[in-house]
N, C-alpha and C positions, 0 to 999 in steps of 0.2 A: 468357525469351521476352517481348518487349514489343510490342504492337500500338498503333499510332497510329490511332485513332478518334475524334480530337478536333476534326474539322470543317474548315471552310475556311480557318480561321486557325490551323491546327495548328502548335504550338509544336515538335511533334516532327518535322514535316516541315522546319520550318526548320533544325534541327539536323541531321537525316539528310541532307537534299538541299537545301542553301543554294541550289542552282541552278535549283530548281523554281520557277516564278512563277505568280502571278495577276494578269491585267491587266484594265484597265477596258475595257467595251465601248462606253462612250458613252450606254447607255440607264440612266434612272433610272425605279425602280419606287416607286409610292405604293399603300398598300393600307389598307383599313378594314373594320369590320364592323358589323353591326347585330344586336341580339338578335332572335330570332325570334319575334315577337308576332303577333297577328291582323292588325294595321295593317300590319307588315313584310310578311307573307305576302300581303296584297292588293295591296302596292305592287311587289313583286317579280315579274320576267317569269316565267311558268311554266316555260320551259326551264331556269332555274337549279335547279328542283326535279328536274329529270330527269337532271342530271349537269353536270359542269363545261362552262361555256358560254364560248366565244371570240368577240369581236366585233372585226372590223377597222375601225377608225375612219378618218376623213379624215386626211391629212397625216402619215401614218406613225404614229398613235396606236393604241393595243392595249389591250382591256379583257378581264378574265377574271374570270367570277364563278361561284359555287357556294353551294350551301346545305348546311349540316350539321344534320341532324336524326337522331333515333334512333327505333327501332322500338317496338313496344308494350311491350317488356321494361323499356324506362325509363319509360314513361308507360302504366300499366295503363289500360284503358278508362275513359273520362270522368274522367282525372285529368291530362290533358296541361296543364301550367301556362302561363297566358298569358305570364309573363315570359320564358318559353323556357328554363327550367331544370328539371332533373328534380325531381319532387316529393319524392322521398326522398332524402336526403343521407347515406346509410348507407355507408361505404367498403366493407362487407363484401358487399353486395347487388348490386353491378354498375352501378349508377346513380350513383355519387358523381360530382359535378362534370362532368356531362354537360350544358355548355352547347350550346345550338341558337342558330345564327345563320346569317344571310346574309353572305358575304363578298364582296369585290371587289378587284381589282388592277389599276391603271391604269399603264402605262408608255409612254414615248416618249423621243426624244433629249433629253438633259438640258438642252441650250439652249433646247428649246421652252418650258420651264416658267417662264423668266424669274425664277429665284431664285438666290441666291448659290450659289456653287460648293459652300461648306461648308454643305450642308443639312441636315447632322445637328443642327445648333443651333436650327434654325427652329421655331417653335411649330406646334402641330397645326392651328390654324386656317389659318395660312398655307400648308400643305401641301394642305389641302381647298380653299382658294380657288384654288390653282394648278391642280389638277385641274378645278375647276368651269370655268374660264376656258377651258381646252382642249376641253371637252365643251360650249360654248355653243350648238354647232349640232346636238347629238345629241338623240335621242328623249329627250322628258321622262321617260320611265319609267327611262331609264338614268341621267339626270342627278340624279334623285329619289334613288336608291341612295347617291349619294355625299353628297348633302345631308343625308339621314337619318343617315349614320354617326356614331357617338359619336366626338367628337374625340379622346378618350383611347385609342381602338382604333387611331388612325393610325400608320402606320410607313412608313419610306422607306428605299430602299438602292440604292446604286449596283451595277449588274449587273456581276458580273466573270466571268471564265472561266479556267481554268488553261491553261497552255502545254505540250503534250505534251512528253515528255522520254524518251529511251531507257533501257533498262534500266540498272540500278547494281549495284555490287558487293554481293551479299547477305549479310546478317549477321543475328543474331538479333533483329533489330528490323525491324518492317515497316509498311506503312500499309493503310488500309481507308477506301473510301468518299471523301467531300468532303476529307478529309486529303490526298488526292493528285489525284484526278480531279473537281475541283469545275467544275461545268457551269452554264450558264444555266437558269432554270427553264422556258423556253418550250417544252421538249419533254416535260417531266413524267416524266423517266426517271432522276432523280438518286437518288431513294430506292430504286428498283428496282436500279439498277447497284450500290449499297452492298450490298443484300442479295445480290446475285450475287456480291460480293467475298466476304461472309461464307461463303456455301455453298462456294465455291472454296477458301478457307482451311480450312475444316471438313474438306473432303476431302483436302487436303494433310497436316493434323494426323491425320487417321485413318490415312493410308498409313504416316506414321511410327510410329504406336502399333502398327500390325500388322507392323512390322519390315520392310516393303518398301523403304523409303529412309530414309536420313538426313535430319536436320532441314534443314540448310542447301540441299541439292538440291531438298527438296520445296518450301522457301519461294522458291526461286529459279524454280521451274515456276509456282508461283501468282503471283510478281510479273509474269513475262513475259506469262502470260495475262491477268492485270488490266491490264497496260498497253496490251494490244492491244485488248480490248473497251471498257475504261474511257475511253481517249482517243479512241476511235471514236465514243462517246457524247457526249464534250465537242464533237468537231466537228459531229456531228448536232444537238446543242442549239444550237450557234453558228449554224449555217446556218437552223434555224428561226427564232431570235431576228431574224435579218437578213431573213427571209421576211415575218413578221407586222408588221414595222416598215417595210417597204418603201414607198416614194412613187411606183414607177414603175408606170404602168398595165398593162404586160405581166405584171410580177412579181405584182401583186396579183389579176389576173384567173387567173392560174395557181394561186395559193393558194386562191382562192374555190373553183376547180374541184376541186382536190385534197381540200380539207377537207369539201366536201358530199359528195364521193364516200366520203370515210372515214366520214362521219355516216350515209350511206344505207347503207352496207355493213355497219354494226355496229348500226344501229336503237337501241334503248333502253340497249343496253349501253354505248354511246358516244356519248350524244346530247351533241352539242357545237355545236349550231346555234340560232341565233335571228336573225331578220332584222328590223332596225329602221329604219324610214324616217325620216330625220331632217327637221326642219323646213325648209320651202323658203327660201331666201334667194338674191335677186338672179335670181330665175326659175328656179332649178335645185333639185334636192334632192341632199342627201348622204346616204349610207347606210352606217353602221357595220354591216359587211357579214355578211350570212348566213355561216355556216360550216356 
């Protein structure tokens, strides 16, 4: 039995299902991070420390931000390091390599960045400059996070999505997670969907182990189930990507209402909102929007 869980660029998928495709969405994402020091903490909007924060910017631009920090188990009282790393680097005590940081991810239509199509070869400072130019009218606190990001942490990628396919003839080779149903990151459900795959596949193997069903029929059932919910998640993620990058007034207004309602309904467990008033230009203000 062979399971392909080798990610979006799966070589196994290419051999098993050469007809399965991933296509470009036209969105480019650039991300960076800052070590969590006292200076970084002071400069970061408080909402970032309450949970993932989404900001709808002008002209179809979008920003995601969040902080990664650990509880007192990693930093006994009075020992939280200024540099943002665990004070004890012992692989056996559960605190090894626990870097604390603030991260952001900025995305927009690729053409808005004004950079060559083959962006993978661009220097880190070029990527940062491209983001800063698109955020020129945003609130200074948000621009500062981009400016403070360490150049070596910058990464960029073209956002792609898989194309749904129907069930195939089952054999003793199957797929799991992004190897089949790779999706955009804008719904935040890719990892959860892969975990659902793992649970469904475990159930299939358990039924075979108990002698309730043969292997191939069990795998066929798993694949049909995975194809259904997996590509449903792909479509949902693609719709969310289009929603947060929309430039239409009605679509943006509907997105604000929806996400504010989610934020209000879940409170601190799903704190995803901060409203930043952007500097006024030409007598009006732009607002990378409250979610």
